[in-house]
Every structure is written in structure tokens, then in C-alpha cells.
C-alpha positions in Angstrom: -39.3 -17.0 28.1 -40.5 -17.9 31.5 -44.2 -17.9 30.8 -45.5 -19.2 33.9 -43.5 -16.6 36.2 -45.1 -13.9 33.8 -48.6 -15.2 34.2 -48.1 -15.4 38.0 -47.0 -11.9 38.3 -49.7 -10.7 36.1 -52.3 -12.7 38.1 -51.0 -10.8 41.3 -51.2 -7.4 39.8 -54.5 -7.9 38.1 -53.4 -5.7 35.2 -56.6 -6.3 33.1 -58.9 -8.3 35.3 -58.4 -11.7 33.4 -58.1 -14.7 35.5 -56.2 -17.0 32.9 -54.2 -16.3 29.9 -53.1 -19.3 28.3 -51.4 -17.9 25.1 -47.9 -16.3 26.0 -48.0 -13.9 23.0 -51.3 -12.6 24.3 -49.9 -12.1 27.7 -47.2 -10.0 26.2 -49.8 -8.1 24.0 -52.1 -7.5 27.0 -49.0 -6.3 29.3 -47.9 -4.0 26.9 -51.5 -2.4 26.3 -52.0 -1.9 30.1 -48.6 -0.4 30.5 -49.3 2.1 28.0 -52.8 2.6 29.4 -51.3 3.0 33.0 -48.7 5.4 31.8 -50.9 7.4 30.1 -53.1 7.8 33.2 -49.9 8.7 35.1 -49.0 11.3 32.5 -52.4 13.1 33.1 -52.8 12.7 36.9 -49.1 14.3 37.4 -48.2 14.6 40.9 -51.3 14.2 42.8 -51.2 11.7 45.6 -54.3 9.4 44.9 -55.1 5.6 45.4 -55.3 5.4 41.6 -52.0 7.1 41.3 -50.4 4.6 43.3 -52.4 1.5 41.7 -51.1 2.5 38.3 -47.7 3.0 39.4 -47.7 -0.7 40.7 -49.3 -1.6 37.5 -46.5 -0.1 35.4 -43.6 -1.3 37.6 -45.2 -5.0 37.5 -45.9 -4.6 33.6 -42.0 -3.7 33.2 -41.0 -6.6 35.2 -43.1 -9.0 33.5 -41.8 -7.7 29.9 -38.2 -7.8 31.2 -38.2 -11.4 32.6 -40.2 -12.6 29.7 -37.3 -11.7 27.3 -35.4 -14.6 25.9 -31.7 -13.3 25.3 -30.5 -16.6 24.1 -32.9 -16.9 21.2 -34.0 -13.3 21.0 -30.5 -12.1 20.6 -30.1 -8.2 19.6 -34.0 -8.0 19.5 -34.3 -9.1 23.3 -31.3 -6.7 24.3 -33.0 -3.6 22.4 -36.3 -4.4 24.1 -34.5 -4.7 27.5 -33.2 -1.2 26.7 -36.4 0.1 26.1 -38.2 -1.5 29.2 -35.3 -0.3 31.3 -35.8 3.2 29.8 -39.4 3.1 30.8 -38.8 1.8 34.3 -36.3 4.7 34.9 -38.8 7.3 33.8 -41.4 5.6 36.1 -39.2 6.0 38.8 -38.9 9.6 38.2 -42.7 9.9 38.0 -42.9 8.0 41.6 -40.4 10.5 42.9 -42.3 13.4 41.4 -39.4 14.3 39.3 -40.5 16.7 36.3 -37.8 15.3 34.2 -39.9 12.3 33.8 -40.7 11.6 30.3 -43.8 9.2 30.0 -45.1 10.3 27.0 -41.9 9.1 25.0 -42.2 5.7 26.8 -45.8 5.4 25.3 -44.5 6.2 21.9 -41.8 3.6 22.1 -44.1 1.0 23.6 -47.0 1.7 20.8 -44.3 1.0 18.4 -43.5 -2.1 20.0 -47.2 -3.0 20.3 -47.7 -2.4 16.4 -44.7 -4.8 15.7 -46.0 -7.7 18.2 -49.3 -7.5 16.6 -47.8 -8.0 13.1 -45.9 -11.2 14.2 -48.8 -13.3 15.7 
């Protein structure tokens, strides 16, 4: 995992307002939680054009980027590959949301991400 890159992206996006996160496990946990929260917001807001909508879309795309670039395919094998597929699925549905496409399914993304959060919390 490229922890330094992920932490730098996290700081730039100010996902949760924390200045420093030293624990890579905690960085991923917070990123997942913030992604879920921002997706839930977007699902409620719908297609309204607001600054909050734009900010939450940016947070979502940044969080997905952090999660994807944090994967270690060499050590993680199939788990890393499967997580990448889930994150890519979420990224595609965020793109649909950005384009105001009614086929976007952020609820499905949130359910999958909540399962990942549960599993992630158990391995700490």
C-alpha cells in the first residue's frame, strides 16, 4: 500500500477534517466511512445542483481513488482484485450520478461498502 500517497490525497480532500492519520488501517477505515456518508448524501440530494452535491461528489471520487491506490495486488491477491472491482463499480455509479443518470445505484454501492467496513473492522 502506498500509505504516503493515500494520506496526501486524504489531506487534500479533507474527507473528515483530520490533520494527521498515522495508522494506515485507520486511514482506510475513515476513508470507507466517509465514502459511505458522502454517497448516502448524494442519494438523498438527487440531481439538485448545489455546492454540497459537488463537494460530496469530489469526496467520493477522492475516497475511491485512495482506496484503489492503497490496494497491494502483490500481497493481497484475489482479495485486492475483488476490492478493486467493487471500488470500480462504485466509481462507475458515481460517474452516473455526476452525469445525473437515473440508472446510478448508490444504495447498492453503500451496501457493498458497509460489508467491507464490517470486515475491515474485524481484522484490526
